[in-house]
C-alpha positions as a Python dict, from the first residue, in 0.01 Angstrom:
ca = {
    (1, 'X'): (0, 0, 0),
    (2, 'X'): (-15, 261, 279),
    (3, 'X'): (-31, -12, 544),
    (4, 'X'): (274, -184, 396),
    (5, 'X'): (463, 147, 381),
    (6, 'X'): (369, 225, 743),
    (7, 'X'): (493, -119, 850),
    (8, 'X'): (820, -81, 657),
    (9, 'X'): (874, 269, 801),
    (10, 'X'): (815, 143, 1154),
    (11, 'X'): (1049, -149, 1097),
    (12, 'X'): (1327, 75, 966),
    (13, 'X'): (1269, 317, 1258),
    (14, 'X'): (1287, 34, 1514),
    (15, 'X'): (1602, -117, 1363),
    (16, 'X'): (1758, 230, 1354),
    (17, 'X'): (1679, 281, 1724),
    (18, 'X'): (1842, -53, 1808),
    (19, 'X'): (2153, 16, 1599),
    (20, 'X'): (2190, 365, 1747),
    (21, 'X'): (2172, 230, 2101),
    (22, 'X'): (1862, 433, 2186),
    (23, 'X'): (1686, 126, 2323),
    (24, 'X'): (1953, 85, 2590),
    (25, 'X'): (1839, 275, 2902),
    (26, 'X'): (2196, 298, 3035),
    (27, 'X'): (2311, 467, 2713),
    (28, 'X'): (2019, 712, 2724),
    (29, 'X'): (2084, 797, 3089),
    (30, 'X'): (2456, 838, 3010),
    (31, 'X'): (2362, 1093, 2745),
    (32, 'X'): (2144, 1282, 2993),
    (33, 'X'): (2411, 1274, 3269),
    (34, 'X'): (2592, 1589, 3155),
    (35, 'X'): (2760, 1647, 3495),
    (36, 'X'): (2877, 1287, 3538),
    (37, 'X'): (2988, 1019, 3294),
    (38, 'X'): (2840, 1198, 2994),
    (39, 'X'): (2809, 998, 2671),
    (40, 'X'): (2746, 1246, 2383),
    (41, 'X'): (2705, 978, 2114),
    (42, 'X'): (2324, 996, 2106),
    (43, 'X'): (2361, 1364, 2015),
    (44, 'X'): (2482, 1249, 1673),
    (45, 'X'): (2170, 1037, 1634),
    (46, 'X'): (1947, 1330, 1726),
    (47, 'X'): (2145, 1566, 1505),
    (48, 'X'): (2102, 1331, 1211),
    (49, 'X'): (1729, 1307, 1280),
    (50, 'X'): (1699, 1686, 1290),
    (51, 'X'): (1875, 1721, 954),
    (52, 'X'): (1655, 1456, 791),
    (53, 'X'): (1342, 1602, 953),
    (54, 'X'): (1425, 1957, 844),
    (55, 'X'): (1472, 1841, 485),
    (56, 'X'): (1150, 1635, 492),
    (57, 'X'): (939, 1915, 643),
    (58, 'X'): (1073, 2175, 399),
    (59, 'X'): (979, 1943, 112),
    (60, 'X'): (642, 1852, 262),
    (61, 'X'): (543, 2220, 297),
    (62, 'X'): (533, 2242, -83),
    (63, 'X'): (312, 1934, -123),
    (64, 'X'): (-58, 1880, -62),
    (65, 'X'): (-43, 1500, -65),
    (66, 'X'): (218, 1237, 16),
    (67, 'X'): (398, 1025, -242),
    (68, 'X'): (134, 757, -173),
    (69, 'X'): (-144, 1012, -236),
    (70, 'X'): (-246, 1046, 130),
    (71, 'X'): (-327, 1393, 267),
    (72, 'X'): (-41, 1572, 443),
    (73, 'X'): (-104, 1744, 775),
    (74, 'X'): (175, 1983, 864),
    (75, 'X'): (148, 2126, 1217),
    (76, 'X'): (117, 2502, 1246),
    (77, 'X'): (381, 2683, 1452),
    (78, 'X'): (252, 2801, 1787),
    (79, 'X'): (388, 3015, 2063),
    (80, 'X'): (542, 2877, 2378),
    (81, 'X'): (295, 2859, 2665),
    (82, 'X'): (283, 2708, 3015),
    (83, 'X'): (119, 2386, 2892),
    (84, 'X'): (392, 2324, 2636),
    (85, 'X'): (676, 2410, 2874),
    (86, 'X'): (544, 2201, 3166),
    (87, 'X'): (451, 1913, 2935),
    (88, 'X'): (801, 1915, 2786),
    (89, 'X'): (951, 1923, 3134),
    (90, 'X'): (738, 1626, 3248),
    (91, 'X'): (830, 1435, 2931),
    (92, 'X'): (1201, 1502, 2983),
    (93, 'X'): (1194, 1404, 3350),
    (94, 'X'): (1011, 1080, 3270),
    (95, 'X'): (1254, 1008, 2990),
    (96, 'X'): (1553, 1071, 3215),
    (97, 'X'): (1422, 868, 3509),
    (98, 'X'): (1313, 574, 3299),
    (99, 'X'): (1594, 587, 3047),
    (100, 'X'): (1341, 544, 2767),
    (101, 'X'): (1190, 768, 2506),
    (102, 'X'): (848, 648, 2380),
    (103, 'X'): (971, 500, 2049),
    (104, 'X'): (1262, 305, 2197),
    (105, 'X'): (1042, 196, 2489),
    (106, 'X'): (803, 28, 2246),
    (107, 'X'): (1095, -142, 2074),
    (108, 'X'): (1240, -257, 2409),
    (109, 'X'): (895, -378, 2519),
    (110, 'X'): (934, -649, 2256),
    (111, 'X'): (1217, -800, 2462),
    (112, 'X'): (979, -871, 2751),
    (113, 'X'): (1171, -642, 2989),
    (114, 'X'): (962, -553, 3297),
    (115, 'X'): (1108, -201, 3320),
    (116, 'X'): (999, -128, 2963),
    (117, 'X'): (652, -266, 3039),
    (118, 'X'): (616, -39, 3342),
    (119, 'X'): (735, 260, 3139),
    (120, 'X'): (493, 188, 2853),
    (121, 'X'): (202, 136, 3096),
    (122, 'X'): (286, 467, 3269),
    (123, 'X'): (310, 635, 2929),
    (124, 'X'): (-32, 501, 2827),
    (125, 'X'): (-169, 609, 3165),
    (126, 'X'): (-35, 961, 3113),
    (127, 'X'): (-193, 978, 2768),
    (128, 'X'): (-526, 857, 2911),
    (129, 'X'): (-516, 1121, 3187),
    (130, 'X'): (-439, 1387, 2925),
    (131, 'X'): (-739, 1276, 2716),
    (132, 'X'): (-965, 1293, 3021),
    (133, 'X'): (-845, 1639, 3126),
    (134, 'X'): (-799, 1796, 2782),
    (135, 'X'): (-1089, 2023, 2685),
    (136, 'X'): (-1222, 1933, 2342),
    (137, 'X'): (-1187, 2187, 2060),
    (138, 'X'): (-1521, 2281, 1908),
}
């Protein structure tokens, strides 16, 4: 049942990304171009996601297990540090240059687009480098 729910959630997420235009690199770059031909429409998508996420996290904090009886792991708040700030900056620059965020890039990869393939390969490469350089918690 959990596998089916995960598949359905991913499918709804992917369709939502397509309908919102987040899989279109030109639309994403237009949103990020605040000093040029700025397109604020993706802000509504992000605002909606924040509202839904805030509601879901506030509800999840009161639960120990999910509705499908899986354990819930809620991240603990942490302070801002150099790693978080520089990682966020690198993520944002990559997102802006490529016109993709990781989720939409995976959706767009399904179209066979070479730009999406390069972005996803670079994303996987970045994750691999992080895993190699990240000290393991004991």
